[in-house]
C-alpha positions in Angstrom: 0.0 0.0 0.0 1.5 3.5 -1.0 0.9 6.7 1.0 -2.0 7.8 -1.3 -3.9 4.4 -0.7 -3.2 4.6 2.9 -4.8 8.0 3.0 -7.8 6.9 1.1 -8.5 4.1 3.4 -8.3 6.3 6.5 -4.7 5.1 7.5 -1.9 7.3 8.1 1.6 6.3 7.6 3.8 5.8 10.7 7.1 5.2 8.7 8.0 7.5 6.0 10.4 5.2 4.5 13.3 7.5 5.0 13.7 8.8 8.5 12.6 7.9 12.1 10.5 11.2 12.4 7.7 10.6 14.8 9.6 7.9 16.7 11.7 7.6 19.7 14.3 5.1 20.5 14.6 3.7 24.0 17.5 1.4 25.0 19.4 1.8 21.8 21.6 -1.0 20.9 24.5 -0.5 18.5 23.1 1.4 15.3 19.5 1.2 16.7 17.0 1.0 13.6 18.1 1.9 10.1 15.4 3.5 7.8 16.3 3.1 4.1 14.5 2.7 0.8 11.1 2.3 2.5 12.3 -0.4 4.7 12.9 -0.2 8.5 15.7 -2.5 9.6 16.5 -3.8 13.0 20.1 -5.2 12.4 21.3 -8.1 14.4 23.9 -5.9 15.9 21.3 -3.2 16.7 17.8 -2.8 18.1 16.4 -1.3 21.4 12.7 -0.3 21.6 11.5 2.0 19.0 8.3 3.6 19.9 5.8 6.1 18.5 6.1 9.5 20.0 2.3 9.6 20.0 0.2 7.4 22.2 -2.8 5.3 20.9 -5.9 3.7 22.6 -8.1 2.0 19.9 -6.5 1.4 16.6 -5.9 -0.7 13.4 -2.2 -1.1 12.8 -1.0 -2.7 9.5 2.5 -3.5 8.6 4.7 -6.0 6.6 7.7 -7.8 8.1 10.5 -10.1 6.9 12.2 -12.4 9.3 15.7 -13.9 9.3 16.6 -17.4 10.6 15.6 -17.4 14.2 14.5 -13.8 13.9 13.0 -12.3 17.1 11.2 -8.8 17.5 7.8 -7.8 18.8 5.2 -5.2 18.5 4.7 -3.1 21.7 1.1 -1.8 21.9 -0.4 0.5 24.6 3.0 0.5 26.2 4.9 3.1 28.3 8.3 4.1 27.1 10.1 2.6 30.0 10.1 -1.1 31.2 9.5 -4.3 29.5 6.7 -3.8 27.2 5.6 -7.5 27.4 4.8 -6.8 31.0 4.0 -3.1 31.5 2.2 -2.9 28.2 1.5 -5.8 25.6 3.9 -7.1 23.1 2.6 -9.0 20.1 5.2 -11.5 19.2 7.3 -11.3 16.0 9.2 -14.5 15.8 10.6 -17.2 13.5 9.0 -19.9 15.6 10.0 -22.6 13.1 13.6 -22.2 14.2 15.1 -25.2 16.2 16.3 -22.5 18.7 12.7 -22.1 19.6 11.6 -25.7 19.8 10.4 -25.5 23.3 8.2 -22.5 23.3 5.2 -22.1 25.6 1.9 -21.5 23.6 2.1 -17.9 24.5 5.3 -17.4 22.9 4.7 -18.3 19.3 4.5 -15.6 16.5 1.4 -13.3 16.9 0.8 -14.3 20.5 0.2 -11.6 23.1 3.2 -12.7 24.9 2.4 -15.2 27.6 -1.2 -13.7 27.9 -3.0 -15.0 24.8 -1.5 -17.8 22.5 -1.9 -17.5 18.7 -2.8 -20.1 16.1 -0.1 -21.5 14.1 0.4 -22.0 10.3 0.0 -18.7 8.7 3.7 -17.6 8.9 5.6 -17.4 5.6 9.0 -19.0 5.1 12.1 -17.0 6.4 13.1 -14.4 3.9 9.5 -13.6 2.6 7.5 -10.6 3.4 4.5 -11.3 5.7 1.4 -9.0 6.1 0.0 -8.4 9.5 -2.8 -6.4 11.1 -3.4 -5.8 14.7 -6.7 -4.5 15.6 -7.2 -3.1 19.3 -10.7 -1.9 20.4 -11.0 -1.8 24.1 -10.2 -5.2 25.6 -10.7 -7.0 22.1 -7.4 -7.7 20.5 -7.3 -9.2 17.0 -4.3 -10.3 15.0 -4.6 -11.1 11.4 -1.4 -12.7 9.5 -1.4 -13.2 5.8 -5.2 -13.2 5.7 -5.6 -15.7 8.6 -6.9 -14.7 12.0 -4.4 -16.1 14.5 -5.6 -14.1 17.6 -9.1 -13.0 18.5 -9.1 -12.4 22.2 -11.3 -10.8 24.8 -8.7 -9.7 27.4 -11.5 -9.7 30.1 -11.6 -13.5 29.8 -8.0 -13.7 31.2 -8.6 -14.8 34.8 -5.4 -16.8 35.8 -4.2 -14.8 38.8 -0.4 -15.4 37.7 -1.0 -13.9 34.4 -3.1 -11.1 35.8 -0.3 -10.0 38.1 2.8 -10.8 36.1 1.3 -8.9 33.1 -0.4 -5.8 34.6 0.0 -3.9 31.4 -2.4 -5.6 29.3 -5.2 -3.7 31.2 -3.7 -0.2 30.2 -6.1 1.9 28.2 -3.6 3.6 26.0 0.2 3.8 25.2 2.9 3.8 22.6 3.2 1.4 19.7 6.7 0.1 19.1 9.2 -2.4 17.6 10.8 -4.4 20.4 14.3 -5.5 19.1 15.9 -8.6 20.4 19.3 -8.9 18.9 18.5 -10.2 15.5 17.7 -9.2 12.0 14.0 -8.3 11.3 12.8 -5.8 8.7 9.5 -3.8 8.4 7.8 -1.7 5.9 4.4 -0.1 4.8 3.7 0.6 8.6 0.4 2.6 8.9 -2.3 3.1 11.4 -6.0 4.0 11.4 -6.8 5.7 14.9 -10.1 4.5 16.2 -10.1 6.4 19.4 -13.4 8.2 20.3 -14.1 10.6 23.1 -15.3 8.9 26.1 -18.8 9.6 27.4 -19.1 10.0 31.2 -20.7 7.1 33.0 -20.9 4.8 30.0 -19.3 1.6 31.1 -16.7 -0.1 28.7 -17.1 -3.7 27.5 -17.1 -6.2 30.1 -17.8 -3.5 32.9 -21.0 -2.2 34.4 -21.5 1.1 35.9 -21.8 1.5 39.7 -22.7 5.2 39.2 -25.2 6.0 36.5 -24.5 9.7 36.7 -28.1 10.4 37.7 -28.9 8.7 41.1 -27.5 7.0 44.1 -28.7 3.6 43.0 -26.1 0.9 43.8 -24.9 2.9 46.9 -25.8 3.0 50.6 -24.5 4.6 53.8 -21.8 3.6 56.1 -22.6 1.3 59.1 -19.7 0.9 61.6 -16.7 -1.2 60.5 -16.8 -4.9 59.3 -16.3 -6.7 62.7 -18.9 -4.5 64.3 -21.4 -5.1 61.6 -20.9 -8.7 61.8 -21.9 -8.8 65.4 -25.3 -6.9 64.7 -28.6 -8.9 64.1 -30.4 -8.5 60.9 -32.9 -6.2 62.5 -30.2 -4.0 64.2 -28.4 -3.8 60.8 -31.5 -2.9 59.0 -32.4 -0.1 61.4 -29.0 1.5 61.4 -28.6 1.3 57.6 -32.1 3.1 57.1 -30.7 5.8 59.5 -27.3 6.2 57.7 -29.0 6.1 54.2 -31.1 9.1 55.1 -27.8 11.0 56.2 -26.0 9.9 53.2 -28.6 11.4 50.8 -28.1 14.7 52.5 -24.3 14.9 52.0 -23.8 13.0 48.7 -25.4 14.6 45.6 -25.3 14.4 41.8 -24.2 17.5 39.8 -24.0 17.3 36.0 -23.1 13.5 36.0 -20.6 13.9 39.0 -20.8 12.4 42.3 -20.1 15.3 44.8 -19.6 14.9 48.6 -20.0 18.1 50.7 -17.4 16.9 53.4 -20.1 16.9 56.2 -21.4 13.3 56.4 -19.7 9.9 56.0 -18.2 7.5 53.5 -20.4 6.2 50.6 -20.5 2.3 50.1 -21.7 0.0 47.4 -25.1 -1.5 48.2 -23.6 -5.1 47.5 -20.5 -6.9 48.4 -17.6 -8.0 45.9 -15.1 -10.7 45.8 -12.3 -10.6 43.2 -12.8 -7.6 40.8 -11.4 -5.0 38.6 -12.6 -1.3 39.1 -12.3 1.9 37.2 -13.1 5.1 39.1 -12.4 8.8 38.2 -11.6 11.2 41.1 -10.9 14.7 42.0 -9.9 16.5 45.2 -9.0 20.1 46.2 -5.9 21.3 47.8 -5.2 19.3 51.1 -7.8 16.9 49.9 -7.8 13.2 51.4 -9.9 10.2 50.5 -9.5 6.6 49.4 -11.1 3.7 48.1 -11.7 0.7 50.7 -11.5 -2.6 49.1 -14.0 -5.4 50.6 -14.4 -2.8 53.4 -11.0 -2.4 54.4 -8.9 0.7 53.9 -7.4 1.6 51.5 -6.2 2.7 48.1 -5.1 6.2 49.1 -6.2 9.4 47.7 -4.5 12.5 48.8 -2.7 15.8 48.2 0.7 14.5 49.3 4.3 14.4 47.8 4.2 10.7 47.9 1.3 10.4 45.5 -2.0 8.5 45.5 -2.5 4.9 44.8 -0.7 3.2 47.6 -2.0 0.9 50.2 -2.0 3.4 53.0 -2.7 1.0 55.9 -0.2 -1.7 55.3 2.4 -2.2 57.9 4.3 -5.3 57.0 3.9 -4.9 53.1 4.5 -1.9 50.8 2.2 1.1 51.6 3.4 3.8 49.4 3.0 4.2 45.6 6.2 3.4 43.5 5.9 6.8 41.8 3.8 9.8 41.9 1.3 10.0 39.1 -1.3 12.3 40.4 -2.7 14.9 38.1 -2.5 18.5 39.2 -4.9 19.4 42.1 -8.3 20.2 40.9 -8.0 17.9 37.8 -9.4 14.5 37.2 -7.5 11.2 37.9 -8.4 7.8 36.9 -7.7 4.7 39.1 -7.7 1.1 37.6 -7.8 -1.1 40.6 -7.4 -5.0 40.3 -8.1 -7.0 43.4 -7.6 -10.8 43.2 -7.4 -12.9 46.5 -5.6 -10.7 48.9 -3.5 -9.0 46.3 -3.9 -5.5 44.7 -2.5 -3.9 41.6 -3.3 -0.2 40.9 -2.8 2.1 37.9 -3.1 5.7 38.3 -3.5 7.7 35.2 -2.1 4.7 33.3 0.9 4.5 35.5 1.7 1.5 37.5 1.8 2.7 41.1 1.1 -0.5 43.1 1.9 -3.9 41.6 0.7 -7.3 43.1 0.8 -6.2 46.9 -0.6 -8.1 49.5 -3.4 -6.0 51.4 -3.5 -6.3 55.0 -6.7 -6.4 57.2 -6.8 -3.1 59.1 -9.5 -4.1 61.4 -8.2 -7.4 62.4 -4.4 -7.5 62.0 -4.3 -11.2 62.7 -6.5 -12.1 59.9 -6.2 -12.0 56.0 -8.2 -9.4 54.0 -11.8 -10.4 54.0 -12.6 -12.5 51.0 -15.9 -10.5 50.4 -16.9 -7.1 51.2 -18.3 -3.7 50.1 -16.4 -1.0 48.2 -16.3 2.4 49.9 -15.5 5.9 48.9 -13.8 7.2 52.1 -14.2 10.7 53.4 -12.0 12.9 55.6 -14.2 16.1 55.9 -13.3 17.5 52.5 -15.2 18.1 49.2 -14.8 15.1 47.0 -15.8 14.5 43.4 -16.2 11.0 41.7 -17.6 9.8 38.2 -17.0 6.9 35.8 -17.1 4.3 38.6 -17.2 1.0 36.8 -16.6 -2.7 37.8 -15.9 -5.9 36.2 -16.2 -9.1 38.6 -13.7 -11.8 38.0 -14.9 -15.3 38.6 -12.8 -17.8 40.5 -10.8 -20.3 38.3 -12.2 -23.9 38.0 -10.8 -25.6 41.2 -10.5 -22.4 43.1 -7.3 -20.3 43.6 
């Protein structure tokens, strides 16, 4: 496909055939990548990670590639610039998997696989030295890879439930990131690299595929007021709990209100709780605080994924004592701007992305209420208050079923 054909088809060239304009090279090895006569070459003595300067969310990427014997590269998608893209983002494998060198691969390592996350079908790769045509289509959590006209991956990433995979590859849940070539010290060539950007403006309080909205932007359905703490609630009779719940629900409606699709707290009441309990889940929530603001997300009724105006940053497990409690990096937006958490809780472990930056990874969450016990296996989610005005929207959840045979 030439440039004119790409433009007519709604595609934009990513590689101009002559330069690396629009790209940034991370971890350069030797000569890096060589652009010449319409071909982008990763030589055997070169490489590194060559990423687009622009980030993409939903897209169709088309390209051609040619492998040398035992050739090994990869296509990073929705990846950050730093870190191993196969883990902090996603890597679609580019590999001469017919080579004896790769005789003992795992299913998720063959060409076209989402590396160690989703295995590909085999049989579509052309012999070494011939040009292959590939398309990667990424729309939400749906990833489709087509090689030489054959669909080799057609995956709903929400169906990945293995706890080891979920925590070893946190990056496959990122909503956006860079696209890149991931050199692995062997000769691989690319050409006719182009993209169709499918990203659309997100509509507030419209759940993405696989999730459902806990907040519809119009009402407090799905929510209730806070009654005591988990041990205290467990000691109440059904009648006592119902009486107390009615009382706090009336108070809750006084201090939590909806303004233009945003859940607003006036700072004068108490925390807001989901009407039902959750076990393992992935949660998305947008939040905003003012100067000095302090809040958090209680998981299964226990504190908390931290939200605050603090140099340490938000997203840590604040009440941990034996395990990490602080985020690994500060990723908060400026005070007064919206932030987004993606929180994964499976078993006793929590992973948190803040504004698409991994700030807490596979950390064991401790039971604040009963330090001698593990975190509760089931419980409500709470939006914590500390007496300041708070703002929330786009609160979505996806429940993760237990694997057969338990975890």
